[in-house]
N, CA and C atoms as a LAMMPS dump frame, in Angstrom:
ITEM: TIMESTEP
0
ITEM: NUMBER OF ATOMS
483
ITEM: BOX BOUNDS ff ff ff
-5.0000000000000000e+02 5.0000000000000000e+02
-5.0000000000000000e+02 5.0000000000000000e+02
-5.0000000000000000e+02 5.0000000000000000e+02
ITEM: ATOMS id mol type element x y z
1 1 1 N 165.497 -115.289 -457.671
2 1 2 C 164.099 -115.947 -458
3 1 3 C 163.994 -117.34 -457.468
4 2 1 N 165.088 -118.27 -457.817
5 2 2 C 164.823 -119.575 -457.166
6 2 3 C 164.72 -119.455 -455.671
7 3 1 N 165.433 -118.714 -454.734
8 3 2 C 165.454 -118.702 -453.44
9 3 3 C 164.098 -118.251 -453.048
10 4 1 N 163.258 -116.963 -453.861
11 4 2 C 162.028 -116.609 -453.53
12 4 3 C 161.256 -118.112 -453.534
13 5 1 N 161.344 -118.898 -454.847
14 5 2 C 160.287 -119.91 -455.032
15 5 3 C 160.679 -121.096 -453.854
16 6 1 N 161.482 -121.414 -453.59
17 6 2 C 162.089 -122.387 -452.325
18 6 3 C 161.524 -121.667 -450.954
19 7 1 N 161.63 -120.582 -450.952
20 7 2 C 161.264 -120.041 -449.573
21 7 3 C 159.73 -120.043 -449.402
22 8 1 N 159.022 -120.108 -450.772
23 8 2 C 157.638 -120.297 -450.58
24 8 3 C 157.014 -121.542 -450.472
25 9 1 N 157.739 -122.607 -449.996
26 9 2 C 157.218 -123.975 -449.915
27 9 3 C 156.23 -123.969 -449.035
28 10 1 N 155.088 -124.695 -449.342
29 10 2 C 154.242 -124.871 -448.209
30 10 3 C 154.291 -126.281 -447.641
31 11 1 N 154.004 -126.44 -446.437
32 11 2 C 154.313 -127.958 -445.73
33 11 3 C 153.391 -128.982 -446.673
34 12 1 N 153.823 -130.092 -446.536
35 12 2 C 153.556 -131.27 -447.242
36 12 3 C 151.987 -131.61 -446.69
37 13 1 N 151.886 -131.449 -445.386
38 13 2 C 150.572 -131.676 -444.854
39 13 3 C 149.423 -130.643 -445.526
40 14 1 N 150.154 -129.641 -445.722
41 14 2 C 148.836 -128.307 -446.028
42 14 3 C 148.808 -128.701 -447.715
43 15 1 N 149.889 -128.833 -448.528
44 15 2 C 149.791 -129.168 -449.806
45 15 3 C 148.994 -130.44 -450.334
46 16 1 N 149.369 -131.687 -449.526
47 16 2 C 148.139 -132.712 -449.428
48 16 3 C 147.067 -132.91 -448.742
49 17 1 N 146.569 -131.937 -448.201
50 17 2 C 145.135 -131.838 -447.272
51 17 3 C 144.104 -132.69 -448.007
52 18 1 N 143.824 -133.557 -448.051
53 18 2 C 142.725 -134.471 -448.436
54 18 3 C 141.25 -134.001 -447.988
55 19 1 N 141.342 -133.279 -446.841
56 19 2 C 140.101 -132.748 -446.376
57 19 3 C 139.555 -131.396 -447.121
58 20 1 N 140.512 -131.037 -447.746
59 20 2 C 140.278 -129.816 -448.549
60 20 3 C 139.853 -129.988 -449.932
61 21 1 N 139.84 -131.255 -450.549
62 21 2 C 139.668 -131.379 -451.519
63 21 3 C 137.981 -131.59 -452.081
64 22 1 N 137.66 -130.859 -452.981
65 22 2 C 136.116 -130.813 -453.34
66 22 3 C 136.257 -130.426 -454.871
67 23 1 N 135.075 -130.88 -455.407
68 23 2 C 134.865 -130.28 -457.011
69 23 3 C 134.42 -128.99 -456.812
70 24 1 N 134.754 -128.222 -457.645
71 24 2 C 134.479 -126.96 -458.073
72 24 3 C 132.822 -126.924 -458.47
73 25 1 N 132.143 -125.692 -458.1
74 25 2 C 130.595 -125.785 -458.548
75 25 3 C 130.557 -125.509 -460.026
76 26 1 N 131.278 -124.857 -460.637
77 26 2 C 131.341 -124.141 -461.84
78 26 3 C 132.801 -123.746 -462.477
79 27 1 N 132.874 -123.409 -463.752
80 27 2 C 133.937 -122.973 -463.861
81 27 3 C 134.845 -121.603 -463.431
82 28 1 N 133.765 -120.777 -463.278
83 28 2 C 134.349 -119.516 -462.398
84 28 3 C 135.15 -119.866 -461.116
85 29 1 N 134.416 -120.771 -460.148
86 29 2 C 134.978 -121.033 -459.099
87 29 3 C 136.188 -121.73 -459.353
88 30 1 N 136.424 -122.74 -460.251
89 30 2 C 137.592 -123.45 -460.642
90 30 3 C 138.57 -122.365 -461.099
91 31 1 N 138.286 -121.452 -461.823
92 31 2 C 139.311 -120.28 -462.17
93 31 3 C 139.963 -119.463 -461.062
94 32 1 N 138.931 -119.309 -460.175
95 32 2 C 139.398 -118.712 -458.769
96 32 3 C 140.24 -119.426 -458.217
97 33 1 N 140.072 -120.67 -457.747
98 33 2 C 140.976 -121.508 -457.152
99 33 3 C 142.185 -121.565 -457.637
100 34 1 N 142.248 -122.145 -459.251
101 34 2 C 143.419 -121.837 -460.034
102 34 3 C 144.244 -120.684 -459.693
103 35 1 N 143.713 -119.572 -459.548
104 35 2 C 144.573 -118.057 -459.796
105 35 3 C 144.876 -117.983 -458.024
106 36 1 N 144.177 -118.512 -457.172
107 36 2 C 144.702 -118.495 -455.774
108 36 3 C 145.778 -119.255 -455.402
109 37 1 N 145.44 -120.883 -455.897
110 37 2 C 146.516 -121.91 -455.458
111 37 3 C 147.772 -121.707 -456.338
112 38 1 N 147.662 -121.446 -457.482
113 38 2 C 148.976 -121.386 -458.035
114 38 3 C 149.92 -120.188 -457.37
115 39 1 N 149.371 -119.259 -457.084
116 39 2 C 150.099 -118.313 -456.123
117 39 3 C 150.715 -119.002 -454.678
118 40 1 N 149.676 -119.462 -454.423
119 40 2 C 150.029 -120.057 -452.866
120 40 3 C 150.724 -121.189 -452.945
121 41 1 N 150.756 -122.07 -453.845
122 41 2 C 151.429 -123.311 -453.925
123 41 3 C 152.758 -123.233 -455.046
124 42 1 N 153.285 -122.19 -455.388
125 42 2 C 153.999 -121.93 -456.436
126 42 3 C 155.396 -122.5 -456.191
127 43 1 N 155.679 -122.322 -454.732
128 43 2 C 157.143 -123.495 -454.654
129 43 3 C 156.719 -124.684 -454.752
130 44 1 N 155.662 -125.114 -454.476
131 44 2 C 155.494 -126.756 -454.35
132 44 3 C 155.12 -127.26 -455.783
133 45 1 N 154.777 -126.181 -456.702
134 45 2 C 154.686 -126.436 -458.185
135 45 3 C 155.935 -126.372 -458.691
136 46 1 N 156.753 -125.518 -458.779
137 46 2 C 158.242 -125.691 -459.354
138 46 3 C 158.962 -127.029 -458.797
139 47 1 N 158.771 -127.167 -457.682
140 47 2 C 159.117 -128.486 -457.298
141 47 3 C 158.514 -129.836 -458.175
142 48 1 N 157.474 -129.868 -458.216
143 48 2 C 157.023 -130.674 -459.078
144 48 3 C 157.386 -130.699 -460.451
145 49 1 N 157.354 -129.677 -461.376
146 49 2 C 158.122 -129.607 -462.466
147 49 3 C 159.654 -129.862 -462.605
148 50 1 N 160.31 -129.607 -461.493
149 50 2 C 161.688 -130.143 -461.476
150 50 3 C 161.58 -131.687 -461.317
151 51 1 N 160.864 -132.38 -460.439
152 51 2 C 160.978 -133.667 -460.208
153 51 3 C 160.402 -134.577 -461.316
154 52 1 N 159.423 -133.831 -462.244
155 52 2 C 158.946 -134.235 -463.75
156 52 3 C 160.047 -134.21 -464.5
157 53 1 N 161.057 -133.117 -464.516
158 53 2 C 161.937 -132.811 -465.592
159 53 3 C 163.085 -134.36 -465.249
160 54 1 N 163.189 -134.319 -463.812
161 54 2 C 164.182 -135.397 -463.677
162 54 3 C 163.991 -136.93 -464.185
163 55 1 N 162.449 -137.043 -463.971
164 55 2 C 162.028 -138.504 -464.112
165 55 3 C 162.065 -138.556 -465.352
166 56 1 N 161.555 -137.688 -466.256
167 56 2 C 161.537 -137.887 -467.899
168 56 3 C 163.042 -137.647 -468.448
169 57 1 N 163.989 -137.224 -467.673
170 57 2 C 165.337 -137.243 -468.227
171 57 3 C 165.907 -138.715 -468.049
172 58 1 N 165.745 -139.194 -466.919
173 58 2 C 165.937 -140.757 -466.42
174 58 3 C 165.339 -141.509 -467.573
175 59 1 N 164.259 -141.377 -467.902
176 59 2 C 163.378 -142.515 -468.618
177 59 3 C 163.807 -142.15 -469.991
178 60 1 N 164.378 -140.973 -470.511
179 60 2 C 164.789 -140.582 -471.764
180 60 3 C 166.328 -140.97 -472.259
181 61 1 N 166.67 -142.101 -471.955
182 61 2 C 168.13 -142.026 -472.059
183 61 3 C 168.872 -141.466 -472.948
184 62 1 N 168.344 -141.576 -474.168
185 62 2 C 169.148 -141.042 -475.447
186 62 3 C 169.033 -139.449 -475.249
187 63 1 N 168.12 -138.918 -474.991
188 63 2 C 168.113 -137.25 -474.532
189 63 3 C 168.976 -137.044 -473.594
190 64 1 N 169.047 -137.771 -472.469
191 64 2 C 169.923 -137.607 -471.325
192 64 3 C 171.778 -138.006 -472.025
193 65 1 N 171.824 -138.917 -472.694
194 65 2 C 173.158 -139.351 -473.215
195 65 3 C 173.441 -137.817 -474.166
196 66 1 N 172.767 -137.568 -475.196
197 66 2 C 172.935 -136.395 -476.176
198 66 3 C 173.422 -135.012 -475.335
199 67 1 N 172.564 -135.024 -474.193
200 67 2 C 172.75 -133.637 -473.573
201 67 3 C 174.284 -133.528 -472.875
202 68 1 N 174.35 -134.659 -472.06
203 68 2 C 175.969 -135.077 -471.497
204 68 3 C 177.04 -135.09 -472.307
205 69 1 N 176.716 -135.824 -473.519
206 69 2 C 177.537 -135.529 -474.495
207 69 3 C 178.051 -134.224 -474.733
208 70 1 N 176.857 -133.354 -475.432
209 70 2 C 177.301 -131.865 -475.944
210 70 3 C 177.944 -131.093 -474.678
211 71 1 N 177.272 -131.475 -473.446
212 71 2 C 177.849 -130.462 -472.287
213 71 3 C 179.31 -130.781 -471.974
214 72 1 N 179.62 -132.057 -471.771
215 72 2 C 180.91 -132.694 -471.726
216 72 3 C 181.624 -132.383 -473.074
217 73 1 N 181.367 -132.438 -474.058
218 73 2 C 182.161 -131.903 -475.45
219 73 3 C 182.587 -130.567 -475.18
220 74 1 N 181.474 -129.74 -474.929
221 74 2 C 181.995 -128.142 -474.749
222 74 3 C 183.265 -128.016 -473.668
223 75 1 N 182.623 -128.685 -472.41
224 75 2 C 183.886 -128.66 -471.242
225 75 3 C 185.329 -129.215 -471.805
226 76 1 N 184.963 -130.299 -472.274
227 76 2 C 186.394 -130.812 -472.848
228 76 3 C 187.07 -130.09 -473.649
229 77 1 N 186.578 -129.439 -474.644
230 77 2 C 187.127 -128.609 -475.611
231 77 3 C 187.76 -127.508 -474.931
232 78 1 N 186.883 -126.848 -474.142
233 78 2 C 187.366 -125.461 -473.374
234 78 3 C 188.581 -125.72 -472.579
235 79 1 N 188.451 -126.794 -472.102
236 79 2 C 189.481 -127.066 -470.847
237 79 3 C 190.749 -127.905 -471.46
238 80 1 N 190.726 -128.717 -472.751
239 80 2 C 191.918 -129.353 -473.168
240 80 3 C 192.507 -128.878 -474.358
241 81 1 N 191.614 -128.056 -474.979
242 81 2 C 192.208 -127.771 -476.468
243 81 3 C 192.015 -126.055 -476.829
244 82 1 N 192.603 -125.332 -475.658
245 82 2 C 192.048 -123.74 -475.819
246 82 3 C 193.096 -123.36 -477.011
247 83 1 N 194.146 -123.982 -477.305
248 83 2 C 195.014 -123.763 -478.516
249 83 3 C 195.161 -124.901 -479.309
250 84 1 N 195.618 -124.448 -480.718
251 84 2 C 195.871 -125.519 -481.873
252 84 3 C 196.687 -126.284 -481.349
253 85 1 N 196.246 -127.779 -481.724
254 85 2 C 197.08 -128.676 -481.536
255 85 3 C 197.752 -129.411 -483.087
256 86 1 N 198.977 -129.909 -483.146
257 86 2 C 199.516 -130.778 -484.147
258 86 3 C 199.685 -132.154 -483.829
259 87 1 N 198.609 -132.785 -484.792
260 87 2 C 198.738 -134.001 -484.777
261 87 3 C 198.934 -134.984 -486.199
262 88 1 N 200.094 -135.063 -486.376
263 88 2 C 200.879 -135.541 -487.486
264 88 3 C 200.993 -134.463 -488.284
265 89 1 N 200.503 -134.359 -489.408
266 89 2 C 200.545 -133.087 -490.316
267 89 3 C 199.313 -132.026 -490.393
268 90 1 N 198.453 -132.579 -489.504
269 90 2 C 197.091 -131.919 -489.403
270 90 3 C 197.348 -130.478 -488.018
271 91 1 N 196.812 -129.693 -488.357
272 91 2 C 196.752 -128.835 -487.363
273 91 3 C 195.032 -128.88 -486.823
274 92 1 N 194.931 -129.131 -485.652
275 92 2 C 193.343 -129.231 -484.856
276 92 3 C 193.19 -127.836 -484.362
277 93 1 N 192.161 -127.044 -484.823
278 93 2 C 191.984 -125.779 -483.736
279 93 3 C 190.715 -126.122 -483.15
280 94 1 N 190.573 -125.278 -482.313
281 94 2 C 189.361 -125.369 -481.287
282 94 3 C 187.944 -125.371 -482.508
283 95 1 N 187.884 -124.389 -483.48
284 95 2 C 186.755 -124.554 -484.125
285 95 3 C 186.59 -125.668 -484.877
286 96 1 N 187.527 -126.605 -485.42
287 96 2 C 187.437 -127.737 -485.856
288 96 3 C 186.88 -128.687 -484.951
289 97 1 N 187.228 -128.981 -483.694
290 97 2 C 186.713 -129.686 -482.502
291 97 3 C 185.177 -129.224 -482.414
292 98 1 N 184.907 -127.892 -482.391
293 98 2 C 183.514 -127.724 -482.071
294 98 3 C 182.557 -128.096 -483.405
295 99 1 N 183.071 -127.977 -484.379
296 99 2 C 182.424 -128.362 -485.718
297 99 3 C 182.26 -130.18 -485.544
298 100 1 N 183.234 -130.477 -485.295
299 100 2 C 182.828 -132.059 -485.016
300 100 3 C 182.068 -132.406 -484.126
301 101 1 N 181.901 -131.554 -482.995
302 101 2 C 181.088 -131.589 -481.818
303 101 3 C 179.736 -131.64 -482.231
304 102 1 N 179.292 -130.581 -483.133
305 102 2 C 178.375 -130.363 -483.504
306 102 3 C 177.782 -131.47 -484.768
307 103 1 N 178.489 -131.813 -485.554
308 103 2 C 178.458 -132.912 -486.507
309 103 3 C 177.733 -134.131 -485.898
310 104 1 N 178.257 -134.399 -484.784
311 104 2 C 177.618 -135.799 -483.872
312 104 3 C 176.787 -135.346 -483.063
313 105 1 N 176.792 -134.134 -482.338
314 105 2 C 175.694 -134.077 -481.148
315 105 3 C 174.541 -133.485 -481.787
316 106 1 N 174.43 -132.884 -482.746
317 106 2 C 172.954 -132.064 -483.063
318 106 3 C 172.132 -133.163 -483.662
319 107 1 N 172.676 -134.399 -484.664
320 107 2 C 171.789 -135.181 -485.279
321 107 3 C 171.427 -136.231 -484.098
322 108 1 N 172.56 -136.398 -483.079
323 108 2 C 172.094 -137.094 -481.907
324 108 3 C 170.885 -136.538 -481.174
325 109 1 N 171.038 -135.22 -480.744
326 109 2 C 169.772 -134.535 -480.152
327 109 3 C 168.812 -134.408 -480.782
328 110 1 N 168.78 -134.596 -482.301
329 110 2 C 167.684 -134.587 -482.86
330 110 3 C 166.6 -135.889 -482.793
331 111 1 N 167.832 -137.035 -483.06
332 111 2 C 166.824 -138.324 -482.769
333 111 3 C 166.374 -138.415 -481.304
334 112 1 N 166.872 -137.784 -480.338
335 112 2 C 166.471 -137.834 -478.819
336 112 3 C 165.222 -137.443 -478.684
337 113 1 N 164.565 -136.445 -479.691
338 113 2 C 163.172 -135.825 -479.655
339 113 3 C 163.188 -134.996 -478.418
340 114 1 N 163.961 -133.984 -478.424
341 114 2 C 163.806 -133.084 -477.328
342 114 3 C 162.566 -132.361 -477.164
343 115 1 N 161.767 -132.351 -478.554
344 115 2 C 160.345 -131.311 -478.65
345 115 3 C 159.328 -132.426 -478.094
346 116 1 N 159.642 -133.479 -478.192
347 116 2 C 158.413 -134.377 -477.557
348 116 3 C 158.626 -134.409 -476.161
349 117 1 N 159.915 -134.566 -475.532
350 117 2 C 160.268 -134.366 -474.147
351 117 3 C 159.367 -133.224 -473.492
352 118 1 N 159.912 -131.974 -474.537
353 118 2 C 159.003 -130.932 -473.888
354 118 3 C 157.456 -130.498 -473.86
355 119 1 N 157.087 -131.341 -474.791
356 119 2 C 155.61 -131.303 -474.92
357 119 3 C 154.948 -132.339 -473.801
358 120 1 N 155.825 -133.27 -473.511
359 120 2 C 155.29 -134.307 -472.567
360 120 3 C 155.387 -133.344 -471.133
361 121 1 N 156.57 -132.77 -471.001
362 121 2 C 156.836 -131.741 -469.695
363 121 3 C 155.619 -131.084 -469.335
364 122 1 N 155.409 -130.183 -470.532
365 122 2 C 154.589 -129.244 -470.327
366 122 3 C 152.629 -129.971 -469.959
367 123 1 N 152.615 -130.671 -470.912
368 123 2 C 151.41 -131.326 -470.734
369 123 3 C 151.109 -132.106 -469.165
370 124 1 N 152.304 -132.731 -468.728
371 124 2 C 152.268 -133.803 -467.61
372 124 3 C 152.211 -132.586 -466.335
373 125 1 N 152.815 -131.528 -466.571
374 125 2 C 152.913 -130.384 -465.522
375 125 3 C 151.69 -129.679 -465.229
376 126 1 N 151.065 -129.345 -466.321
377 126 2 C 149.835 -128.706 -466.563
378 126 3 C 148.634 -129.523 -465.743
379 127 1 N 148.58 -130.769 -466.479
380 127 2 C 147.452 -131.605 -465.853
381 127 3 C 147.881 -131.599 -464.256
382 128 1 N 148.865 -132.064 -463.802
383 128 2 C 148.997 -132.175 -462.479
384 128 3 C 148.59 -130.708 -461.445
385 129 1 N 149.312 -130.066 -462.32
386 129 2 C 149.238 -128.554 -461.346
387 129 3 C 147.764 -127.659 -461.442
388 130 1 N 147.21 -127.937 -462.725
389 130 2 C 145.823 -127.44 -462.604
390 130 3 C 144.761 -128.157 -462.043
391 131 1 N 145.103 -129.65 -462.034
392 131 2 C 144.332 -130.581 -461.58
393 131 3 C 144.185 -130.436 -459.867
394 132 1 N 145.266 -130.232 -459.11
395 132 2 C 145.583 -129.974 -457.891
396 132 3 C 145.11 -128.776 -457.525
397 133 1 N 145.176 -127.414 -458.212
398 133 2 C 144.689 -126.036 -458.025
399 133 3 C 143.342 -126.068 -458.023
400 134 1 N 142.607 -126.57 -459.025
401 134 2 C 140.984 -126.525 -458.993
402 134 3 C 140.71 -127.503 -458.13
403 135 1 N 140.752 -128.559 -457.606
404 135 2 C 140.421 -129.417 -456.742
405 135 3 C 140.56 -129.096 -455.045
406 136 1 N 141.572 -128.235 -455.125
407 136 2 C 141.961 -127.956 -453.524
408 136 3 C 141.239 -126.655 -453.052
409 137 1 N 140.425 -126.729 -451.959
410 137 2 C 139.698 -125.423 -451.678
411 137 3 C 140.645 -124.235 -450.937
412 138 1 N 140.568 -123.197 -451.271
413 138 2 C 141.439 -122.128 -450.687
414 138 3 C 140.969 -122.002 -449.171
415 139 1 N 141.55 -121.789 -448.247
416 139 2 C 141.08 -121.434 -446.887
417 139 3 C 139.94 -120.178 -447.01
418 140 1 N 139.422 -119.984 -446.021
419 140 2 C 138.372 -119 -445.715
420 140 3 C 139.136 -117.669 -445.997
421 141 1 N 140.162 -117.766 -445.007
422 141 2 C 141.028 -116.45 -445.13
423 141 3 C 141.445 -115.999 -446.39
424 142 1 N 141.232 -116.82 -447.284
425 142 2 C 141.908 -116.264 -448.769
426 142 3 C 140.82 -115.174 -449.402
427 143 1 N 139.599 -115.311 -448.982
428 143 2 C 138.577 -114.57 -449.461
429 143 3 C 138.851 -113.173 -448.905
430 144 1 N 139.372 -112.881 -448.087
431 144 2 C 139.772 -111.6 -447.652
432 144 3 C 141.146 -111.002 -448.012
433 145 1 N 142.113 -111.77 -448.549
434 145 2 C 142.987 -111.106 -449.151
435 145 3 C 142.847 -110.388 -450.37
436 146 1 N 143.718 -109.252 -450.596
437 146 2 C 143.44 -108.328 -451.435
438 146 3 C 142.377 -107.404 -451.62
439 147 1 N 141.524 -107.727 -450.248
440 147 2 C 140.185 -106.903 -450.187
441 147 3 C 140.615 -105.475 -449.202
442 148 1 N 140.7 -104.432 -449.805
443 148 2 C 141.116 -103.108 -449.223
444 148 3 C 139.952 -102.616 -448.603
445 149 1 N 140.148 -102.006 -447.258
446 149 2 C 139.081 -101.211 -446.744
447 149 3 C 139.425 -99.549 -447.02
448 150 1 N 138.211 -99.162 -447.641
449 150 2 C 138.471 -97.634 -448.035
450 150 3 C 137.515 -96.911 -447.502
451 151 1 N 137.69 -95.807 -447.086
452 151 2 C 136.99 -95.038 -446.211
453 151 3 C 136.473 -93.703 -447.237
454 152 1 N 135.152 -93.536 -447.214
455 152 2 C 134.595 -92.464 -447.841
456 152 3 C 134.119 -91.407 -446.955
457 153 1 N 134.607 -89.979 -447.267
458 153 2 C 134.344 -88.825 -446.669
459 153 3 C 133.071 -88.081 -446.936
460 154 1 N 132.56 -88.757 -447.833
461 154 2 C 131.249 -88.156 -448.53
462 154 3 C 131.416 -87.151 -449.535
463 155 1 N 132.676 -86.542 -449.935
464 155 2 C 132.943 -85.821 -450.685
465 155 3 C 132.688 -86.246 -452.212
466 156 1 N 132.142 -85.425 -453.286
467 156 2 C 131.807 -85.813 -454.588
468 156 3 C 133.2 -85.45 -455.383
469 157 1 N 133.37 -86.583 -456.091
470 157 2 C 134.596 -86.365 -456.686
471 157 3 C 134.439 -85.983 -458.106
472 158 1 N 134.633 -84.687 -459.02
473 158 2 C 134.487 -84.55 -460.123
474 158 3 C 135.736 -84.412 -460.912
475 159 1 N 135.546 -85.003 -462.059
476 159 2 C 136.993 -84.963 -463.115
477 159 3 C 137.236 -83.39 -463.226
478 160 1 N 138.546 -83.238 -463.478
479 160 2 C 139.168 -81.876 -463.669
480 160 3 C 138.967 -81.561 -465.159
481 161 1 N 138.82 -80.345 -465.432
482 161 2 C 138.543 -80.035 -466.85
483 161 3 C 139.652 -79.254 -467.186
């Protein structure tokens, strides 16, 4: 799926073609443009969502720290503590390490507000993608995509009983 999206990347000159920018006449034309352009530029739009995700993660350092903390914690527990350890008189199992990781990591993740980040990501992606798709005119050749030429032999088709 990812290779298919990346193989459909359009050149930047086509994606940022300022000569094809125009305001749609009505909402019907805007929806037609959005339908065509979201398929045509799907790879470019996937890159935009990825870049917005990276930008948002860099700017939300607490969320970035919480995710790194949890991922590194899972990795460290699986790597260094697959078997129970004896520390003094206490036996520390993998289950107790996961419990400690969750006791610290889940509140940290909650305070980092991942839902706010997701709403920001969806909103900013939708604004950029739908705005671009609505204002870029599809090429003239796009009007003929999906048009099938059918031949009619003159026979009358009646439903079977």
